[in-house]
C-alpha positions in Angstrom: 87.2 144.8 135.0 88.5 142.4 132.4 91.0 139.6 133.0 93.5 139.3 130.2 95.1 136.0 129.6 98.8 135.9 129.0 100.2 135.1 125.6 102.5 132.4 127.0 101.3 129.1 128.5 101.2 128.9 132.3 100.9 125.2 132.7 101.6 122.0 130.9 98.1 121.5 129.5 98.2 124.8 127.6 101.4 123.9 125.7 99.5 122.0 123.0 97.8 125.2 121.8 101.0 126.4 120.1 101.4 123.4 117.9 101.5 124.1 114.2 98.3 123.0 112.5 98.7 120.9 109.3 97.7 122.7 106.1 94.4 121.4 104.8 95.2 121.5 101.1 98.7 119.7 101.2 97.4 116.3 100.2 95.1 117.7 97.6 97.9 119.8 96.0 100.2 116.7 96.0 97.5 114.6 94.3 97.0 117.3 91.6 100.7 117.6 90.9 101.1 113.8 90.7 98.1 113.5 88.3 99.4 116.3 86.1 102.9 114.7 85.9 101.4 111.3 85.1 99.1 112.8 82.4 102.1 114.6 80.9 104.2 111.4 81.0 101.4 109.4 79.3 101.0 112.1 76.6 104.8 112.1 76.0 104.7 108.3 75.6 101.8 108.5 73.2 103.6 111.2 71.1 106.8 109.1 71.0 104.9 105.9 70.0 103.1 107.8 67.2 106.4 109.2 65.9 108.1 105.8 66.0 105.2 104.3 64.1 105.5 107.1 61.4 109.2 106.5 61.1 108.7 102.7 60.7 106.0 103.4 58.0 108.4 105.7 56.1 111.1 103.1 56.2 108.8 100.4 55.0 107.6 102.7 52.1 111.3 103.4 51.2 112.2 99.7 51.2 109.4 99.0 48.7 110.7 101.4 46.2 
């Protein structure tokens, strides 16, 4: 005959078995999202800087004429 254990805790020591376990990929996902946002930010800054340089070059060329 088999003894079946109940699904609810019978004493105080068994209460810890129902705690929610942390997700293992939470920190990794957050690091990936942060890295992607930073790379996007740096890319946007580089594009804006290139565009500002081109505008300044066009203004300098127009001033020479």
